[in-house]
C-alpha positions in Angstrom: -10.5 -39.0 32.5 -7.4 -37.7 34.2 -5.1 -40.2 35.7 -2.6 -37.8 37.0 -2.2 -34.1 37.8 -1.7 -31.9 34.7 1.8 -30.9 33.8 2.4 -27.3 32.8 4.2 -26.9 29.4 5.1 -24.0 27.2 4.0 -24.4 23.6 4.6 -21.7 21.0 1.7 -21.3 18.6 1.4 -19.3 15.4 -0.6 -16.2 16.2 -3.5 -17.2 13.9 -3.6 -20.7 15.6 -3.7 -19.1 19.0 -6.6 -16.8 18.0 -8.5 -19.7 16.4 -8.0 -21.8 19.6 -9.0 -18.9 21.8 -12.2 -18.4 19.8 -13.0 -22.1 19.7 -12.5 -22.3 23.5 -14.8 -19.4 24.1 -17.5 -20.6 21.6 -17.5 -24.2 23.0 -17.1 -23.1 26.6 -14.1 -25.3 27.0 -10.6 -24.5 28.1 -7.8 -24.1 25.6 -6.0 -26.9 27.4 -8.9 -29.3 27.0 -9.1 -28.6 23.3 -5.3 -29.0 22.8 -5.2 -32.2 24.9 -8.1 -33.7 22.9 -6.4 -32.8 19.6 -3.1 -34.4 20.8 -4.8 -37.5 21.9 -6.5 -37.8 18.5 -3.3 -37.2 16.6 -1.4 -39.8 18.7 -4.2 -42.3 18.3 -4.1 -41.9 14.5 -0.3 -42.4 14.6 -0.7 -45.5 16.6 -3.3 -46.9 14.2 -1.1 -46.1 11.2 1.9 -47.8 12.8 -0.2 -50.9 13.6 -1.3 -51.0 10.0 2.3 -50.8 8.8 3.2 -53.7 11.1 0.3 -55.8 9.9 1.3 -55.3 6.3 5.1 -55.5 6.7 5.3 -58.9 5.1 3.2 -58.1 2.1 4.9 -58.2 -1.2 5.8 -54.8 -2.6 4.1 -53.6 -5.7 5.8 -51.3 -8.1 4.1 -48.2 -9.4 4.1 -49.6 -12.9 2.5 -52.9 -11.7 -0.1 -50.9 -9.7 -1.0 -48.8 -12.7 -1.4 -52.0 -14.8 -3.6 -53.5 -12.1 -5.8 -50.4 -12.1 -6.1 -50.5 -15.9 -6.8 -54.2 -15.9 -9.7 -53.9 -13.4 -11.2 -50.9 -15.2 -10.4 -48.3 -12.6 -8.3 -46.3 -15.0 
């Protein structure tokens, strides 16, 4: 699902991450670039979902830690 030509970028990986990535690429018969691109897309998607949740809940009343503990005790969770 490429919409544009890939852009070359230099990324410095810890040696153990590079080795794990290299092995995963070989095992899955995929390129290291494909695996990294997929992981970045997933991480950015999760960030987007988190930010959307924060925006949806921005007007909620804040609950103190003490009140939260009291609520957990009252409903039998604690």
